[in-house]
N, C-alpha and C positions, 0 to 999 in steps of 0.2 A: 515593509518587508525588504530585506536586503537582497541585492542581486546574487544570482547563482555564480559560483566559480566554475571554471571550465570542466572540472571533474564532475560536478553536480549536473551541469548542462548535458554532458555526455550520458550520464546515468539516466536522467529524465527522458532524454531522447530514446534511449534503449528501452525503458519501461513502456513508453508510448508505442513502440514498435513490437512489443512482445506480449503485452497484457491488454485485456478488454474488460470493461466494467459494464454491467447491465444495472441501471439505477432502480428498476422496478423490482427485480428479483434480488438484487444485492450480490449477484454472482460475479466473482473476479475469475476470469479464465485465461488460459494461455492461448495466444494466437498462433504460435509456432511450436513444432517439436523442439525439445531441448535435450540434446545429447542422449537420446534414447530413454531417458528417465521420465520425460513428460511428453504427452501427446497433445497436439493442438486441440483445443476445445475442453481439455481437462480443467477442473476447478483448481485454482491456484491457492496455496496457503494451507495453514493448519492452526489449531489452537494450542498454544504452548502451555507449559505446566503452571503458569501464572494466570491462565485464562485469556491471554492476549491473542488476537488474530494476527499471524505473522506470515510473510512470504519469504522463502529463501530465494535470494536473488544475487547473482554474481555481477559485480561491477565490471563493465567492459575492461578487459585487459588484466583482471584479477585472477588469481589462481583458485581461490575458494569462494563459495557463495556465503552470503551474510544474511541473517534474518532482518527484515525491514517490517515495520508496522504496516499491515494491510490497509488499515484505515488511512494512514498517511498516503499510501500509493493511490487509493481510491480517490481521496480528496484532490491529489495532484492530477489524476487522469481526468476528473470531471471539471474542476475549477482552474486548473493550471497553477495552483499555489502549492508550495511545499510547506505544509503545516505539520508540526509535531504535537499539536494539541487537539486532535480530532477524537471525539468520543461518541459512542452510541448513546442516544438519549435515554433509551430504556435500560441501559446497563448490560445488555446481552451482546457480547462480542461477536456472536454468530449472526446477528441481525444487522447486515451492512447495507440495507436499502437506503437510498439517498435521503428519504424523508426522516430516517432515524439518526442521521449523522449531524453532529453539531460541533462547533469549536468552543472549547472551554478553557480559556487561558488559566494558567496556574496562578494561584494567589501567593503572595509572599507569606512566609511562615508567621510573621508577626501581625498579620491582618486579622 
């Protein structure tokens, strides 16, 4: 795994300070109020139109928030690794319990 650049390190630090993950229930919740739109303890994220679990998160210093894979955030919070290939074992994007998450590397198209 390649090292994080300074912008990524800053984002990851900010994620750790603002989000909490419960591995038993699979809940991802906000630790702090966010600009009046989010209350501490509120569940973070939503299921997008493609069925992916996403969290709108504003990079520190950015003007707008950007959707990030909630599974990626959860994996980072729990294991400290930034992985873009985390999937739910049972295929249900709403089931984010730790026992249901797995890393599934992408296969080349010609494999």
